[in-house]
Backbone as a chain_set.jsonl record, in Angstrom:
{"seq": "MAEFVAFSVVLLLLLGGYWSMVILPRQRAFKKHNVYVRQLGSGDEVITFGGIIGTITSMDAEAGVAYVRIAEGVEVKVITASLTRPFQPDDVALNAKVGVEPGAESRIHSRV", "coords": {"N": [[6.841, 38.306, 27.232], [8.39, 36.041, 27.657], [6.466, 34.1, 27.866], [5.546, 33.945, 25.268], [7.783, 32.921, 23.918], [8.014, 30.421, 25.18], [5.568, 29.313, 24.432], [5.956, 29.243, 21.662], [8.076, 27.41, 21.459], [6.873, 25.079, 22.454], [4.853, 24.79, 20.535], [6.414, 24.368, 18.22], [7.632, 21.941, 18.948], [5.365, 20.281, 19.063], [4.543, 20.394, 16.363], [6.8, 19.22, 15.174], [6.643, 16.639, 16.295], [4.203, 15.783, 15.223], [4.866, 15.816, 12.508], [6.872, 13.829, 12.422], [5.485, 11.553, 13.221], [3.231, 11.312, 11.615], [3.393, 12.489, 8.956], [5.97, 11.695, 7.843], [5.898, 8.732, 7.927], [3.797, 8.312, 6.074], [4.89, 9.399, 3.746], [7.028, 7.635, 3.322], [5.626, 5.223, 2.878], [4.284, 5.922, 0.531], [6.419, 6.282, -1.261], [7.456, 3.675, -1.248], [5.301, 2.284, -2.384], [5.262, 3.456, -4.935], [7.709, 2.511, -5.964], [7.127, -0.206, -6.04], [5.025, -0.251, -7.962], [6.379, 0.658, -10.237], [7.97, -1.537, -10.781], [6.289, -3.436, -11.74], [4.991, -5.543, -14.327], [3.853, -6.981, -17.461], [1.919, -9.893, -16.979], [2.202, -10.12, -14.234], [0.597, -10.969, -11.203], [-1.792, -9.226, -9.36], [-3.337, -7.439, -6.617], [-6.026, -5.274, -6.453], [-6.977, -2.07, -5.044], [-9.645, -2.309, -4.457], [-9.866, -4.965, -3.925], [-9.903, -6.756, -5.996], [-8.587, -9.434, -7.805], [-6.193, -9.914, -10.264], [-4.484, -10.249, -13.465], [-1.866, -8.442, -14.852], [-2.038, -7.16, -18.069], [-1.079, -5.177, -19.741], [0.664, -2.025, -19.416], [0.431, 1.51, -19.2], [2.638, 3.674, -18.53], [3.033, 6.445, -18.714], [0.465, 7.52, -18.717], [-0.4, 6.518, -16.34], [-1.905, 4.198, -16.086], [-3.143, 0.877, -15.937], [-3.83, -2.214, -17.526], [-5.827, -4.775, -16.585], [-6.471, -8.18, -16.495], [-9.228, -9.798, -15.323], [-10.799, -11.962, -15.571], [-11.389, -14.601, -17.945], [-11.507, -13.134, -21.02], [-12.322, -10.74, -19.91], [-11.267, -7.611, -19.29], [-10.023, -4.962, -17.386], [-9.556, -1.446, -17.028], [-7.439, 0.212, -14.969], [-6.266, 2.669, -12.605], [-2.815, 3.047, -11.82], [-2.249, 3.589, -9.193], [-4.097, 2.182, -7.751], [-3.23, -0.397, -7.584], [-2.434, -2.43, -5.177], [-0.856, -4.529, -3.968], [1.219, -7.467, -4.563], [-0.309, -10.541, -5.667], [-0.363, -13.146, -3.558], [-1.199, -16.233, -2.832], [-0.872, -17.742, -0.422], [-0.321, -15.8, 1.568], [-2.664, -14.273, 1.48], [-4.561, -16.163, 2.272], [-3.659, -16.677, 4.871], [-3.984, -14.152, 6.08], [-6.761, -14.038, 6.024], [-7.445, -15.729, 8.024], [-6.933, -14.466, 10.414], [-8.191, -13.515, 13.501], [-10.052, -15.484, 13.415], [-8.87, -17.982, 13.549], [-6.928, -19.229, 16.164], [-3.66, -18.036, 16.848], [-2.988, -17.294, 14.274], [-2.33, -14.623, 13.793], [0.142, -14.375, 15.058], [1.656, -15.995, 13.4], [1.724, -14.468, 11.097], [3.247, -12.276, 11.925], [5.637, -13.562, 12.418], [6.502, -14.194, 9.879], [7.24, -11.832, 8.748]], "CA": [[7.706, 37.844, 26.172], [8.828, 34.68, 27.982], [5.352, 33.208, 27.567], [5.515, 33.778, 23.814], [8.889, 32.021, 23.563], [7.658, 29.091, 25.66], [4.492, 28.845, 23.565], [6.555, 28.947, 20.355], [8.853, 26.176, 21.586], [5.91, 23.986, 22.567], [4.209, 24.65, 19.241], [7.388, 23.729, 17.326], [7.767, 20.542, 19.359], [4.163, 19.582, 18.623], [4.607, 20.261, 14.906], [7.832, 18.226, 14.889], [6.093, 15.328, 16.638], [3.19, 15.452, 14.211], [5.581, 15.532, 11.266], [7.602, 12.555, 12.492], [4.595, 10.415, 13.444], [2.167, 11.234, 10.628], [3.803, 12.826, 7.596], [7.083, 10.854, 7.38], [5.483, 7.373, 7.569], [2.989, 8.346, 4.853], [5.803, 9.615, 2.627], [7.751, 6.377, 3.105], [4.697, 4.267, 2.274], [4.032, 6.382, -0.832], [7.612, 5.965, -2.053], [7.522, 2.217, -1.369], [4.268, 1.899, -3.339], [5.704, 3.864, -6.262], [8.743, 1.567, -6.398], [6.419, -1.454, -6.362], [4.28, -0.089, -9.212], [7.345, 0.755, -11.334], [8.549, -2.85, -11.043], [5.266, -4.315, -12.303], [5.01, -5.747, -15.767], [2.851, -7.909, -17.981], [1.949, -11.231, -16.404], [2.22, -10.081, -12.762], [-0.71, -11.04, -10.545], [-1.899, -8.151, -8.388], [-4.605, -7.178, -5.937], [-6.34, -3.852, -6.523], [-7.47, -1.469, -3.804], [-10.993, -2.82, -4.236], [-9.813, -6.381, -3.606], [-9.996, -7.564, -7.204], [-7.34, -10.113, -8.149], [-6.088, -10.041, -11.708], [-3.166, -10.327, -14.081], [-1.591, -7.28, -15.693], [-1.795, -7.489, -19.469], [-0.209, -4.113, -20.234], [0.671, -0.81, -18.602], [0.787, 2.77, -19.827], [3.25, 4.393, -17.412], [2.855, 7.89, -18.867], [-0.909, 7.858, -18.347], [-0.69, 5.99, -15.011], [-3.009, 3.262, -16.266], [-2.8, -0.529, -16.166], [-4.921, -3.052, -18.017], [-5.783, -5.969, -15.752], [-7.431, -9.232, -16.863], [-9.782, -10.352, -14.093], [-11.42, -13.236, -15.972], [-11.18, -14.876, -19.363], [-12.284, -12.231, -21.859], [-12.706, -9.535, -19.168], [-10.096, -6.803, -18.969], [-10.419, -3.659, -16.86], [-8.552, -0.388, -17.059], [-7.369, 0.775, -13.619], [-5.115, 3.537, -12.378], [-1.752, 2.271, -11.183], [-2.285, 3.815, -7.744], [-5.001, 1.222, -7.126], [-2.577, -1.706, -7.489], [-1.904, -2.331, -3.825], [0.192, -5.489, -3.626], [1.198, -8.671, -5.404], [-1.189, -11.602, -5.198], [0.323, -14.334, -3.052], [-2.32, -16.964, -2.234], [-0.612, -18.145, 0.961], [-0.471, -14.636, 2.433], [-4.081, -13.901, 1.511], [-5.247, -17.162, 3.087], [-3.268, -16.482, 6.267], [-4.647, -12.929, 6.551], [-8.186, -14.318, 6.189], [-7.625, -16.507, 9.249], [-6.738, -13.621, 11.586], [-9.431, -13.286, 14.222], [-10.872, -16.688, 13.365], [-8.032, -19.101, 13.979], [-5.931, -18.812, 17.156], [-2.26, -18.135, 16.442], [-2.768, -16.84, 12.897], [-1.668, -13.323, 13.82], [1.553, -14.574, 15.399], [2.328, -16.546, 12.214], [1.953, -13.35, 10.177], [4.365, -11.487, 12.451], [6.879, -14.331, 12.315], [6.903, -14.215, 8.467], [7.757, -10.517, 8.352]], "C": [[8.141, 36.393, 26.399], [7.717, 33.673, 27.67], [5.276, 32.925, 26.066], [6.607, 32.807, 23.356], [8.55, 30.594, 23.983], [6.552, 28.497, 24.78], [5.04, 28.447, 22.193], [7.334, 27.644, 20.389], [7.919, 24.973, 21.666], [5.227, 23.733, 21.228], [5.155, 23.975, 18.235], [7.6, 22.265, 17.673], [6.551, 19.715, 18.92], [4.159, 19.374, 17.109], [5.653, 19.23, 14.495], [7.352, 16.816, 15.192], [5.062, 14.873, 15.628], [3.863, 15.05, 12.907], [6.222, 14.146, 11.309], [6.672, 11.357, 12.668], [3.503, 10.267, 12.393], [2.699, 11.415, 9.2], [4.899, 11.891, 7.085], [6.674, 9.417, 7.076], [4.642, 7.313, 6.292], [3.87, 8.547, 3.621], [6.58, 8.34, 2.304], [6.86, 5.341, 2.426], [4.412, 4.636, 0.819], [5.213, 6.043, -1.736], [7.737, 4.461, -2.278], [6.502, 1.722, -2.401], [4.674, 2.272, -4.761], [6.787, 2.943, -6.809], [8.097, 0.253, -6.815], [5.729, -1.355, -7.723], [5.241, -0.009, -10.404], [7.924, -0.598, -11.718], [7.544, -3.812, -11.678], [5.409, -4.419, -13.816], [3.922, -6.719, -16.179], [3.032, -9.286, -17.367], [1.985, -11.263, -14.887], [0.797, -10.141, -12.215], [-0.734, -10.019, -9.415], [-3.278, -8.145, -7.739], [-4.836, -5.676, -6.013], [-6.846, -3.372, -5.166], [-8.858, -1.979, -3.457], [-11.043, -4.304, -3.921], [-9.943, -7.304, -4.805], [-8.623, -8.143, -7.521], [-7.314, -10.291, -9.655], [-4.649, -10.096, -12.16], [-2.986, -9.125, -15.0], [-1.32, -7.754, -17.117], [-0.909, -6.436, -20.118], [-0.334, -2.91, -19.311], [1.047, 0.378, -19.471], [1.313, 3.672, -18.722], [3.025, 5.899, -17.508], [1.466, 8.334, -18.432], [-1.251, 7.382, -16.936], [-1.816, 4.986, -15.018], [-2.459, 1.859, -16.494], [-4.047, -1.254, -16.654], [-4.784, -4.404, -17.326], [-6.869, -6.939, -16.199], [-7.916, -9.88, -15.573], [-10.511, -11.666, -14.337], [-11.151, -13.418, -17.455], [-12.097, -13.975, -20.188], [-12.725, -10.955, -21.164], [-11.441, -8.803, -18.744], [-10.573, -5.438, -18.507], [-9.239, -2.708, -16.927], [-8.565, 0.277, -15.687], [-6.186, 1.734, -13.532], [-4.078, 2.76, -11.587], [-1.722, 2.473, -9.668], [-3.18, 2.817, -7.03], [-4.405, -0.182, -7.031], [-1.835, -1.752, -6.165], [-0.757, -3.276, -3.526], [0.137, -6.689, -4.558], [0.259, -9.71, -4.81], [-0.345, -12.816, -4.839], [-0.722, -15.123, -2.263], [-2.095, -17.361, -0.775], [-0.798, -16.989, 1.934], [-1.929, -14.221, 2.573], [-4.856, -14.871, 2.399], [-4.92, -16.984, 4.57], [-3.92, -15.235, 6.848], [-6.136, -13.15, 6.79], [-8.46, -15.066, 7.496], [-7.453, -15.69, 10.522], [-8.084, -13.325, 12.219], [-10.338, -14.493, 14.255], [-10.096, -17.865, 13.956], [-6.992, -18.61, 14.986], [-4.514, -19.022, 16.618], [-1.976, -17.654, 15.04], [-2.011, -15.517, 12.868], [-0.187, -13.467, 14.154], [2.323, -15.175, 14.227], [2.603, -15.461, 11.186], [3.164, -12.563, 10.632], [5.676, -12.248, 12.336], [7.383, -14.391, 10.876], [7.565, -12.915, 8.047], [9.142, -10.317, 8.791]], "O": [[8.247, 35.614, 25.451], [7.987, 32.542, 27.264], [4.978, 31.806, 25.649], [6.365, 31.964, 22.493], [8.775, 29.657, 23.218], [6.599, 27.318, 24.427], [4.634, 27.43, 21.631], [7.262, 26.855, 19.447], [8.158, 23.958, 21.011], [5.044, 22.581, 20.833], [4.729, 23.1, 17.481], [7.733, 21.432, 16.776], [6.699, 18.583, 18.459], [3.809, 18.295, 16.63], [5.424, 18.45, 13.57], [7.624, 15.892, 14.425], [5.048, 13.71, 15.224], [3.479, 14.064, 12.277], [6.128, 13.383, 10.348], [7.041, 10.243, 12.295], [2.901, 9.198, 12.285], [2.466, 10.566, 8.339], [4.767, 11.344, 5.99], [7.075, 8.904, 6.031], [4.763, 6.366, 5.515], [3.631, 7.941, 2.577], [6.766, 8.007, 1.134], [7.297, 4.657, 1.499], [4.31, 3.754, -0.034], [5.022, 5.568, -2.856], [8.084, 4.023, -3.374], [6.809, 0.838, -3.201], [4.458, 1.496, -5.691], [6.782, 2.627, -7.999], [8.477, -0.334, -7.828], [5.835, -2.267, -8.543], [4.946, -0.552, -11.469], [8.329, -0.791, -12.864], [7.925, -4.899, -12.111], [5.884, -3.5, -14.482], [3.165, -7.216, -15.345], [4.151, -9.785, -17.246], [1.814, -12.33, -14.297], [-0.096, -9.449, -12.704], [0.194, -9.954, -8.609], [-4.233, -8.747, -8.23], [-3.95, -4.89, -5.679], [-7.106, -4.168, -4.264], [-9.207, -2.069, -2.28], [-12.116, -4.854, -3.676], [-10.08, -8.515, -4.638], [-7.62, -7.429, -7.506], [-8.283, -10.758, -10.254], [-3.719, -10.003, -11.359], [-3.851, -8.827, -15.825], [-0.486, -8.629, -17.346], [-0.073, -6.766, -20.959], [-1.285, -2.784, -18.54], [1.881, 0.264, -20.369], [0.54, 4.356, -18.052], [2.846, 6.561, -16.485], [1.309, 9.404, -17.845], [-2.273, 7.786, -16.382], [-2.599, 4.918, -14.071], [-1.44, 1.68, -17.161], [-5.167, -0.944, -16.247], [-3.769, -5.088, -17.461], [-8.043, -6.575, -16.275], [-7.124, -10.443, -14.817], [-10.804, -12.399, -13.392], [-10.731, -12.482, -18.135], [-13.32, -14.047, -20.067], [-13.439, -10.152, -21.766], [-10.65, -9.307, -17.947], [-11.424, -4.822, -19.149], [-8.08, -3.12, -16.887], [-9.58, 0.843, -15.281], [-5.226, 1.622, -14.294], [-4.427, 1.906, -10.771], [-1.221, 1.616, -8.94], [-3.04, 2.621, -5.823], [-5.026, -1.07, -6.447], [-0.747, -1.191, -6.033], [0.222, -2.875, -2.895], [-0.856, -6.907, -5.254], [0.056, -9.755, -3.597], [0.296, -13.428, -5.693], [-1.091, -14.732, -1.156], [-3.03, -17.32, 0.024], [-1.369, -17.171, 3.01], [-2.375, -13.859, 3.662], [-5.706, -14.455, 3.186], [-5.795, -17.122, 5.425], [-4.366, -15.255, 7.996], [-6.718, -12.516, 7.67], [-9.578, -15.037, 8.01], [-7.791, -16.167, 11.606], [-9.018, -12.922, 11.526], [-11.292, -14.535, 15.032], [-10.621, -18.635, 14.761], [-6.25, -17.672, 14.695], [-4.212, -20.051, 16.014], [-0.812, -17.609, 14.641], [-1.148, -15.312, 12.014], [0.648, -12.758, 13.593], [3.512, -14.901, 14.067], [3.606, -15.523, 10.475], [4.02, -12.216, 9.818], [6.729, -11.632, 12.173], [8.574, -14.615, 10.658], [8.357, -12.891, 7.105], [9.723, -9.262, 8.537]]}, "num_chains": 1, "name": "protein.A"}
C-alpha cells in the first residue's frame, strides 16, 4: 500500500511539473495572441505565419478571417490565427542578423 501512495505522489508531482512547464506557457501565449488579434484593424501592417508581410484591409471577426493586401491589386484571405505579429522593419532586420553579426542577439535581449 505504501508503494502505491508513493507512486501516486510521484505521478502527481510529474503531472504538476508538466502542467506548469508545458500547458500554462502555451495557454498564456494563446491568450496573448488572441488579445493581439482583437486589437488589429484596417491599415495595420502584419506578418503572417508563413512570413508574408501585408496590410489588413478588413476583418470579419465572427468568421475569424482577415483580408490582407500583400501587393498592389493583390489581396489574400487568411485566418486570423495566422497573423503572428506586427510588422516592424527594425525588429525584422535585427532578427535577420542573429547568427551572422556578432552582438545582434544581445541587442535583441536588451530591447525586450
